PADO-859546 format. One line per field, with one value per residue (C-alpha): x, y, z; residue number from 0. Coordinates in Angstrom, 1 decimal. Each point is the difference from the previous one (the first is absolute). Layout:
% PADO-859546
c1 = (X; ...)
c2 = (Y; ...)
c3 = (Z; ...)
num = (NUM; ...)
***
This chain:
% PADO-859546
c1 = (0.0; 1.2; -0.4; 0.6; 0.3; -3.4; -0.1; 1.0; 2.8; 1.4; -1.2; -3.7; 0.0; 1.3; -2.8; -2.3; 1.4; 0.3; -3.9; -0.6; 1.6; -1.3; -3.7; 0.7; 1.6; -1.7; -2.1; 2.6; -2.8; -2.3; 3.0; -1.0; 2.1; 1.5; -1.8; -3.4; 0.7; 1.2; -2.9; -2.9; 1.0; 1.7; -1.1; 1.6; 2.9; 0.2; -0.7; 2.7; 2.6; -1.2; 0.7; 3.4; 1.1; 1.1; -1.7; 0.6; -3.4; 1.5; 1.8; -3.0; -1.9; 2.4; 0.1; -3.8; 0.1; 2.9; -2.1; -3.0; -1.7; 0.8; 0.3; 2.4; 2.4; 0.0; 1.1; 2.9; 1.2; 0.3; 1.3; 2.6; 0.7; 0.7; 2.3; 2.4; 0.5; 2.5; -0.8; 1.5; -1.6; -2.4; -2.9; -0.6; -2.7; -3.2; -2.7; -3.7; -1.3; 1.8; -2.3; -1.7; -3.4; -2.1; -2.5; -0.8; -3.0; -0.6; -2.6; -0.1; -0.9; -2.6; 1.9; 3.6; 2.6; 0.9; -1.9; -1.6; 1.4; -1.8; 2.3; -0.3; -2.5; -3.2; -0.3; -3.5; -2.0; -0.8; 2.1; -1.1; 1.4; 0.4; -0.1; 0.9; 2.9; 3.5; -2.0; -0.3; -3.9; -0.3; 2.3; -2.2; 2.7; 1.4; 3.8; 1.0; -2.1; 1.2; 3.3; -0.5; -1.3; 2.8; 2.5; -2.3; 0.1; 3.6; 0.8; -1.6; 2.2; 2.2; 0.3; -3.7; -1.2; 0.0; -2.8; 2.6; 1.2; -3.8; -0.3; 3.5; -1.5; -3.0; 2.5; -1.9; 2.8; 2.8; 3.2; 2.4; 2.6; 3.6; 2.8; 2.7; 0.2; 0.6; 1.6; -2.9; 0.1; 0.9; -2.1; 2.1; 3.1; -1.2; -3.1; -2.4; -0.5; -2.2; 0.8; 0.5; 0.0; -3.1; 2.1; 0.5; -3.8; -1.2; 2.5; -0.7; -3.9; 0.8; 1.4; -2.3; -2.5; -3.1; -2.6; 2.4; -0.2; -3.5; -0.8; 2.3; -1.9; -3.4; 0.8; 1.7; -3.5; -2.3; -0.8; -1.0; -3.7; 0.1; -0.5; 2.8; 1.7; -0.2; 2.4; 0.0; 2.4; 1.3; 1.3; 0.6; 2.5; 1.5; 2.3; 3.7; 2.7; 3.6; 3.0; 3.0; 3.9; 3.2; 1.8; 3.3; 1.9; -1.9; -1.6; -3.1; -3.4; -1.3; -3.4; 0.8; -4.0; -3.0; -1.9; -3.8; -0.8; -3.3; 0.0; -2.4; -0.5; -2.3; -1.5; 0.1; -2.7; 2.1; -2.3; 2.6; 0.7; 3.1; -0.5; -0.8; -3.7; -0.4; 2.1; 0.2; 3.3; 0.7; 1.5; 1.5; 0.8; 1.7; 0.3; 1.5; -2.8; -3.5; -1.1; -2.7; -0.8; 3.8; 0.4; -2.9; 0.8; 3.3; -1.1; -2.6; 3.0; 2.4; -2.1; -0.8; 3.4; 0.8; -3.0; 0.7; 3.7; 1.4; -3.0; -1.3; 1.1; -1.1; 3.3; 1.4; -2.6; 0.3; 4.0; 0.0; -3.1; -1.2; 3.0; -1.8; 3.5; 1.0; -3.4; -0.5; 3.6; -0.4; -3.6; 1.4; 3.1; -2.6; -0.6; 3.6; 1.1; -0.2; -0.3; 3.3; -1.5; -3.2; 1.3; 2.0; -3.3; -1.7; 3.0; -0.6; -3.6; 0.7; 2.7; -2.4; -2.5; 2.4; 1.1; -3.2; -1.0; -2.2; -4.0; -1.6; -2.9; -2.8; 2.4; -1.5; 1.9)
c2 = (-0.1; 3.7; 2.7; 3.7; 2.7; 1.7; 3.4; 2.6; -2.2; -0.5; 3.7; -1.2; -3.0; 1.6; 2.4; -2.9; -1.6; 3.4; 0.6; -3.4; 0.8; 3.8; -1.1; -3.1; 2.3; 3.3; 0.3; -1.5; 0.6; -2.7; -2.9; -3.1; -1.8; -3.3; -1.2; 0.6; -1.7; -3.2; 0.4; 0.9; -1.5; -3.0; -2.6; 2.4; 0.2; -4.1; -0.6; 2.6; -1.9; -3.4; 0.8; 1.9; -3.1; 2.2; 0.4; 3.5; 2.1; 3.4; -0.2; -1.8; 3.4; 2.3; -1.8; 0.6; 3.5; 0.8; -2.0; 1.9; -3.2; -1.4; -4.0; -1.2; 3.0; -0.4; -3.8; 1.3; 2.7; -2.7; -2.6; 2.6; 0.8; -3.7; -0.7; 2.6; -1.6; -2.7; -3.3; 0.2; -3.6; -2.6; -0.8; -3.4; -2.1; 0.7; -2.8; 1.5; -1.5; 2.6; 2.6; 2.0; -0.3; 3.2; -1.5; -3.6; -1.4; -3.4; 0.0; -4.0; -1.0; 1.7; -1.2; -0.4; -0.7; 3.2; 3.1; 2.1; 3.6; 2.6; 2.8; 3.2; -1.1; 1.1; -3.2; -0.9; 3.2; 2.3; 2.8; 3.4; 3.2; 1.9; 3.9; 0.0; -2.5; 1.4; 2.4; -2.2; 0.2; -3.5; -1.5; -2.6; -0.8; 2.7; 0.4; -2.0; -2.8; 0.1; -0.1; -3.0; -1.9; 0.9; -1.2; -3.5; -0.9; 0.7; -2.4; -3.2; -2.9; -1.3; -3.5; -0.2; -3.6; 0.2; -1.6; -1.5; -2.1; -1.1; -1.2; -1.5; -2.2; -1.1; -1.1; 2.4; 1.9; -0.9; 0.3; 1.9; 0.8; -0.1; -1.6; 2.4; 3.7; 1.8; 3.8; 2.0; 2.0; 3.7; 1.9; 3.1; -1.3; -2.4; 0.4; -2.9; -1.9; -2.9; -3.0; 1.6; -1.4; 0.5; 2.3; 2.3; -0.2; 1.1; 2.7; 1.2; 0.1; 1.3; 3.1; 0.3; 2.5; -0.9; 0.7; -1.9; -2.9; -0.2; 0.4; -3.4; -1.6; 0.7; -1.1; -3.3; -0.9; 1.5; -3.2; -0.2; -0.1; 3.1; -1.6; 0.6; -3.2; -0.7; 1.8; -0.6; 1.6; -1.7; 2.8; 3.8; 1.3; 3.7; 0.4; 1.2; -2.1; 0.4; 1.3; -2.1; 0.4; -2.0; 2.3; 0.7; -0.7; -2.7; -1.5; 0.0; 0.4; 3.7; 1.6; 3.3; 1.0; -1.5; 0.4; -0.9; -2.4; -1.9; -3.3; -2.3; -3.7; -0.9; -3.4; -2.0; -2.5; -2.8; -1.4; -0.6; -3.3; -0.4; 1.5; -1.6; 0.5; -0.5; 2.9; 3.3; 2.1; 3.4; 3.0; 3.0; 3.2; 2.8; 3.9; 3.4; 2.1; -0.7; -1.0; -2.9; 0.2; -0.6; -2.9; -1.4; -0.2; -0.8; -3.4; -1.2; 0.9; -1.7; -3.2; 0.7; 0.0; -3.2; -1.8; 1.7; -1.1; 0.7; -0.5; 3.5; 3.4; 1.4; -0.2; 2.4; 2.3; 0.1; 0.7; 2.5; 2.2; 0.5; 2.1; 3.6; 1.8; -2.0; 0.2; 3.5; 1.0; -1.3; 1.8; 3.1; 0.4; 0.5; 3.2; 1.1; 1.6; -2.7; 2.0; -1.4; -3.4; 0.9; 1.9; -3.2; -2.1; 2.8; -0.4; -3.2; 0.1; 2.4; -2.2; -2.9; 2.2; 1.2; -3.1; -1.7; 0.0; 2.7; -0.9; 1.7; 1.5; -2.6; -3.0; -2.4; 0.0)
c3 = (0.1; -1.0; 2.8; -0.2; 3.1; 0.7; -1.7; 1.8; 1.5; 3.4; 1.0; -0.9; 2.3; 2.8; -0.3; -0.1; 3.1; 2.0; -1.0; 1.7; 3.1; 0.3; -0.2; 2.1; 2.8; -0.8; 3.3; 2.9; 2.4; -1.2; -0.5; 0.9; 2.8; -0.4; 3.0; -1.3; -3.1; 2.1; 2.3; -2.4; -3.2; 1.5; -2.8; -2.4; 1.7; 0.7; -3.9; -0.9; 2.0; -0.9; -3.8; 0.8; 2.1; 2.6; 3.6; 1.0; 0.6; 0.1; -3.0; -1.9; 1.8; -1.5; -3.6; -0.3; 1.1; -2.4; -3.0; 0.9; 0.7; -3.3; 1.1; -2.8; 0.4; 4.1; -0.7; -2.4; 2.7; 2.3; -1.9; -1.2; 3.5; 1.1; -3.2; 1.9; 3.0; 1.4; 1.0; 3.7; 0.9; -0.4; 2.2; 1.3; -1.6; 1.8; 0.9; -0.6; 2.9; 1.6; -0.8; 2.5; -1.4; -0.7; -2.3; -0.8; -1.8; -0.8; -2.9; -0.4; 3.1; 2.6; 3.1; -0.4; 2.3; 1.7; -0.3; -2.9; 0.6; -2.7; 1.1; -2.3; -2.4; -2.1; -1.5; 2.0; -0.9; -2.9; -1.0; -0.7; -0.6; 3.3; -0.4; 4.1; -0.6; 1.7; 2.1; 2.9; -0.1; -1.1; 2.6; 2.2; 2.6; 2.4; -0.5; 3.4; -1.0; -3.5; 1.2; 2.8; -3.2; -2.3; 2.7; 1.0; -3.6; -0.9; 2.7; -1.1; 0.6; -2.7; -1.1; -0.7; -1.5; -4.2; -1.8; -2.2; 3.0; 0.5; -3.7; 0.2; 3.3; -1.8; -3.0; -1.8; -1.4; -2.7; 1.5; -2.2; 2.8; -1.0; 1.8; -1.1; 0.6; -3.4; 0.2; -1.3; -3.0; 0.1; -2.5; 1.0; -1.4; -2.8; -2.3; 0.4; -3.2; -0.5; 0.7; 3.6; 3.7; 2.2; 2.0; -3.3; -0.8; 3.8; 0.0; -3.2; 0.6; 4.2; -2.2; -2.8; -0.6; 1.8; -2.8; -2.5; 2.2; 0.6; -3.7; -0.5; 3.1; -1.6; -3.5; 1.2; 2.3; -2.6; -2.2; -4.1; 1.5; 1.3; 3.9; 2.7; 0.9; 3.8; 2.2; 3.5; 2.9; 2.6; 2.2; -0.5; 2.5; 0.9; 2.5; 1.2; -0.6; 1.8; -1.7; 0.9; -0.6; 1.0; 2.2; -1.4; 3.2; 1.8; -2.6; 2.1; -1.7; 0.5; -0.5; -1.9; -0.5; -1.6; -3.3; -0.8; -2.8; -1.4; -0.1; -2.3; 0.0; -3.0; -0.4; -3.3; -0.9; -2.0; -2.9; -3.1; -1.6; 1.5; 3.3; 3.5; 0.1; 3.6; 1.2; -0.2; -0.5; 1.3; -1.6; 2.1; -0.2; 2.2; -0.8; 2.2; 1.6; 0.0; -3.3; -0.1; -3.6; -0.9; 2.4; -0.9; -4.3; 1.1; 1.8; -2.8; -2.6; 1.8; -0.3; -3.6; -1.1; 1.7; -1.2; -3.8; 0.2; -3.4; -2.1; 0.9; -0.6; 3.3; 1.4; -2.6; 0.2; 3.7; -0.2; -2.9; -0.3; 3.9; 0.9; 0.3; -0.6; -2.8; -1.9; 1.1; -1.1; -3.4; -0.6; 1.0; -2.0; -3.0; 1.0; -0.6; -3.3; -2.7; -3.1; -1.5; 0.5; -1.6; -3.0; -1.2; 0.5; -2.3; -2.5; -0.1; -0.8; -2.6; -1.5; -0.4; -1.5; -2.8; -0.7; -0.9; -3.8; -0.4; -0.8; -3.0; 0.2; -1.0; 0.5; 2.8; 3.4)
num = (0; 1; 2; 3; 4; 5; 6; 7; 8; 9; 10; 11; 12; 13; 14; 15; 16; 17; 18; 19; 20; 21; 22; 23; 24; 25; 26; 27; 28; 29; 30; 31; 32; 33; 34; 35; 36; 37; 38; 39; 40; 41; 42; 43; 44; 45; 46; 47; 48; 49; 50; 51; 52; 53; 54; 55; 56; 57; 58; 59; 60; 61; 62; 63; 64; 65; 66; 67; 68; 69; 70; 71; 72; 73; 74; 75; 76; 77; 78; 79; 80; 81; 82; 83; 84; 85; 86; 87; 88; 89; 90; 91; 92; 93; 94; 95; 96; 97; 98; 99; 100; 101; 102; 103; 104; 105; 106; 107; 108; 109; 110; 111; 112; 113; 114; 115; 116; 117; 118; 119; 120; 121; 122; 123; 124; 125; 126; 127; 128; 129; 130; 131; 132; 133; 134; 135; 136; 137; 138; 139; 140; 141; 142; 143; 144; 145; 146; 147; 148; 149; 150; 151; 152; 153; 154; 155; 156; 157; 158; 159; 160; 161; 162; 163; 164; 165; 166; 167; 168; 169; 170; 171; 172; 173; 174; 175; 176; 177; 178; 179; 180; 181; 182; 183; 184; 185; 186; 187; 188; 189; 190; 191; 192; 193; 194; 195; 196; 197; 198; 199; 200; 201; 202; 203; 204; 205; 206; 207; 208; 209; 210; 211; 212; 213; 214; 215; 216; 217; 218; 219; 220; 221; 222; 223; 224; 225; 226; 227; 228; 229; 230; 231; 232; 233; 234; 235; 236; 237; 238; 239; 240; 241; 242; 243; 244; 245; 246; 247; 248; 249; 250; 251; 252; 253; 254; 255; 256; 257; 258; 259; 260; 261; 262; 263; 264; 265; 266; 267; 268; 269; 270; 271; 272; 273; 274; 275; 276; 277; 278; 279; 280; 281; 282; 283; 284; 285; 286; 287; 288; 289; 290; 291; 292; 293; 294; 295; 296; 297; 298; 299; 300; 301; 302; 303; 304; 305; 306; 307; 308; 309; 310; 311; 312; 313; 314; 315; 316; 317; 318; 319; 320; 321; 322; 323; 324; 325; 326; 327; 328; 329; 330; 331; 332; 333; 334; 335; 336; 337; 338; 339; 340; 341; 342; 343; 344; 345; 346; 347; 348; 349; 350; 351; 352; 353; 354; 355; 356; 357; 358; 359; 360; 361; 362; 363; 364)
***
């Protein structure tokens, strides 16, 4: 492709960028504080961190403010910043059973082992636009009571029983556990291309654009007859996981903080010709922050890729088309000056037309 500079050159480009900054920061008295983004727009902040592959709420809030709310641009800013940071340590593997639960629902069982924790959710009521939202007029709990409820919900015991283990004990679950422990695929250093290990698929989906992943999930479960294939969720969890590293001097495990994640286990009914039809299989999804849509899509696509194997293009679509920064970058580069390229296209068209034998008037075309 041929590119050319924007008309007006570097001066025009700098003026355009200055205009963005001037209009964005014109009224400093109305500047939105970072804590307001984190508190009021927590789900957006979580989504940005997940797609950037970086846990830092304040930096994510800063990226949103700088990008004027542009979701893809916010991810771009956060990933670009992350690429400048040195890797000073690697965290130790974390078992998800160490999660301090903030929310846990088990759609497949009415009375599962352990508690059902609704947490912060509006899933069970009608949602209507409320003009009073954010004014405090809609709060039904006193601040002290709300704080007490939040503290209690965040101190739920870890190691809550899993539905997966219940199914396994009933001999209703296909056992795909591995005896080896392969090194996880690092998508930040090596692009994932099919065929790829499961860790590469899961890492790519965890960092994928949520809408793109949801589209892949919907296409996968929507059959050619127009009916949705049956989908059952085993567990949906949201909570805090500890971050541990090995101490450089003592070699002991040291906790340096925590992060929130969403985890989903999706149950799949095995009904294929070569499948174990008297058992279920389970797909898995885990992503940064509170993003249940992404984790649900991940879990279902995880098992779909396993069932399809090399017969389907699903893995290729997931690995190559769901990264929001990649797809948006290719789309947006079309706004750059392309008149050199287009001129060559026009010249080819004219050359083809001139090379054709002329059609005499009255002759049949």
